[in-house]
C-alpha positions, 0 to 999 in steps of 0.5 A: 443482531446482524454482523456490522459491515466492517466485520463482514467477509470481503472476497478479492478474487479467490482470497477471502478476508474475514473482515474489511479492516486492512492494514495499510503499508507503512514504511519503517526505514529499518532495512539494511541494504534492502533486507528485512531486520528484526524490527520488521519481525516485531513490527509485522508480528504485532500487527499480524495479531491485530485481528485485521482482515489483511496485513500489507507489508510496507512499500517494498522496492523493486531495485536498490535505486527504487528505494525512497531511502537507504533504509527501505525494504526491498525484494530484489535479490536473494538476500532480500528474499531470504531475510523477508522469508525469515520474518514472515515465517516467524509471523505465520507461526503465530498469526494466520493473517493473509499478507499483501505486499506493496511493490514500489519504485520511488522515482524522483523521490528516491535517495532521501534521508530517513524521516527522523533525520529530516527526509531531505534529498541525499547527494548522489555522490554520498555513500547513502545516496544515488542519482534518482530516475523518473519519467522526466528530468524534473526535480521534486523540489527546488534546489534538488538534483533533477532525476535522470529521465528513463529511456526505452531500455530503462522502462523495460528494466523497471517493468521487469524489476516489478515482475521479478519482485512479484515472483519473489513475493509469490515464492514467499507465499504472499497472498496478494500484491498492491502496486504503488502508483500513489504518493508521488512515486514513480508510477504516480509520476508517470500519471501526473502532468506535473512530473511527466513532460515526456514527448514520446508515447509515455507522455502528453495525453492521459492515455499516454501518461497511463501507458507505463503504469498499465504496462507494469500492472499487466506484467505483474498480473501475468506473473501472479497466479490466477486467483491471487489478487493484484490491485493498485494504490493511487493518489486521486488528486495531486491537490495542485491546479492542473495536476492529476485529479479525480476524473483522470483517476476514474479513467485509470481505475476503469482501465485497471478494472478491465485488466483484472484489478481486484480492487483500488486503494484510493489515497491522495497527494505526494507528487508536488511540494505545492500541494494544498491539502484540506485535512479533516476526518475521512478527508480522502473518502469522497475520492474513494466514493467517486471512484467506486460510484463510477467504476463499481470496482472494489474500493479501499478508503483511507485517510484520517479514519480513526474511529470504529463507528466512523469506519462502519458508517463509511461502509454502510453508506456504500462509500467504500468496500473496505477501510485501510488503517495506517497511523491509527494501527501504529497508535493502537495495534489492537484497533480491530479488537476494540472496534469489534467490542464497540460494534458488537462483532467478533475478532480473531486473537492469538490463543496466548492472549485469549485470557485478556478477553474482558468480562463484559465482552465474553464472546469477543474472540473467535474460538476462544477457550481456556482451562487451567488446573 
């Protein structure tokens, strides 16, 4: 019997993944001054044992002001690097899964409260708040403090911060980098005409609105050794009239491909509270399919993909090359095990758990063997 598409290898530059199940970056809002905590060790540790092909570390801020909340993970100083290194060393001792890091700047959506405390904007003069920065001095929501518009010196500072974070990630041995240009955060804010009303070379036309995100990509790609893949996560539509939409996403994806992007991770929304999203199983997959068909760039699909056969069908139909899971993995951290069992594939599991292999799936775990007196 042939191996299901979901469990076939995927190559991203020189990085070979065992399967096409990718764990999406998921903010935990549990860092202290940007530094990873023991929560991250537990969280990443359980996901690293999942059997997925790649584990992406949550959106990781490139500077303190780049954080969405005061609880966001960062990688912008030696303390952040030391604590994330501590967590990753523990994870790697027991789970040899390739790691990707999503590097990010929140732009005007920075200085927010953590979600379980409502997620509202935190006042700039609060001990846990600051004045956000963005392409234009346009607030994300009504009655919110407008961000400070970035000038030329700020753009260089932000671009350099992305590079510095990427270099720290390389020192930690992280195998891949995803640049966050989705969900209404800074680079998406440059792309969308809803949030970018600049009159200089970084605003107005599509070419101008893409300019700064592409400069960041170029700078990060140059900082990451050849063979280690770099790609971007994008929102393919703002779900708002006259906003960013899929044909502009195709143009952006083509530009990324020309610059050496190994893939594109296609999500949607986040830049405006006026968005009107039509939810349903796999509701974002048509956008991934459109980008893949137009560019032939390795495409990662995400969004209410919850069932193994649903994921397999997406890949079999050529609508995407890999499946990214977020909430489904939090709800079921062994999702890849269960998918392999259902689809007739094999998956890697830690040797400490080999004894859990069900009797009806005697060949589920790779290399499993067990003996006892």
